C-alpha positions as CSV (number, residue, x, y, z in Angstrom):
1,M,26.7,-5.4,-66.1
2,P,28.1,-6.8,-69.3
3,T,31.5,-8.5,-69.4
4,I,34.2,-7.5,-71.9
5,E,36.5,-10.2,-73.1
6,V,40.2,-9.1,-73.2
7,N,43.4,-11.2,-73.3
8,D,46.4,-11.0,-71.1
9,E,48.4,-8.9,-73.6
10,Q,45.6,-6.3,-73.8
11,I,45.5,-6.0,-70.1
12,L,49.3,-5.6,-69.9
13,R,49.2,-2.9,-72.5
14,C,46.5,-1.1,-70.5
15,L,48.5,-1.4,-67.3
16,D,51.4,0.5,-69.1
17,Q,49.0,3.4,-69.7
18,L,48.0,3.8,-66.1
19,S,49.1,6.7,-64.0
20,P,51.7,6.0,-61.3
21,E,48.9,5.9,-58.7
22,G,46.9,3.6,-61.0
23,K,49.9,1.2,-61.3
24,K,50.3,1.2,-57.5
25,A,46.6,0.3,-57.1
26,A,46.9,-2.5,-59.6
27,M,50.0,-3.9,-57.9
28,R,48.2,-3.8,-54.5
29,K,45.3,-5.7,-55.9
30,L,47.5,-8.3,-57.6
31,L,49.7,-8.8,-54.5
32,G,46.7,-9.0,-52.2
33,G,45.5,-12.0,-54.2
34,L,48.9,-13.7,-53.9
35,E,49.1,-13.0,-50.2
36,R,45.7,-14.6,-49.6
37,L,46.8,-17.7,-51.6
38,D,50.1,-17.9,-49.7
39,R,48.2,-17.7,-46.4
40,L,45.8,-20.4,-47.6
41,I,48.6,-22.7,-48.6
42,N,50.6,-22.1,-45.4
43,K,47.6,-22.7,-43.2
44,N,46.7,-25.9,-45.0
45,R,50.1,-27.1,-46.2
46,E,49.9,-30.5,-44.5
47,M,46.5,-31.3,-45.9
48,I,47.5,-30.0,-49.4
49,E,50.6,-32.2,-49.3
50,T,48.6,-35.2,-48.3
51,V,46.1,-34.6,-51.2
52,C,49.1,-34.1,-53.6
53,S,50.7,-37.3,-52.4
54,S,47.5,-39.3,-53.0
55,R,47.6,-37.9,-56.6
56,G,51.3,-38.7,-57.1
57,V,52.3,-35.0,-57.1
58,D,55.2,-33.6,-55.2
59,F,53.9,-30.2,-54.0
60,A,57.5,-29.1,-53.1
61,K,58.5,-29.4,-56.8
62,L,55.7,-27.4,-58.2
63,T,56.1,-23.8,-59.4
64,E,54.1,-21.1,-57.8
65,E,51.8,-21.1,-60.9
66,E,51.3,-24.9,-60.7
67,R,50.6,-24.6,-57.0
68,E,48.0,-21.9,-57.6
69,R,46.3,-24.0,-60.3
70,L,46.4,-27.1,-58.1
71,V,44.9,-25.4,-55.0
72,D,42.3,-23.7,-57.2
73,A,41.3,-27.1,-58.7
74,I,41.1,-28.7,-55.3
75,L,39.0,-25.9,-53.9
76,H,36.5,-26.2,-56.8
77,E,36.2,-30.0,-56.8
78,P,32.7,-31.3,-55.8
79,A,32.7,-32.6,-52.2
């Protein structure tokens, strides 16, 4: 299946056009991803903080977005 390139603003405009049920479904999908990330971070907090410390990063001072990027980068690093 081909991929269509769209930017964040286009997605947000499309979300505004969804029916109320469509908006609820989109929210459930977005929140589900955040809940999985929160569970991953909470389960592995000590290990994540150790990795951050070795990189000179204070995990507690990171924003949620910075934490998400950091965890994603760690998960995708070669072993």
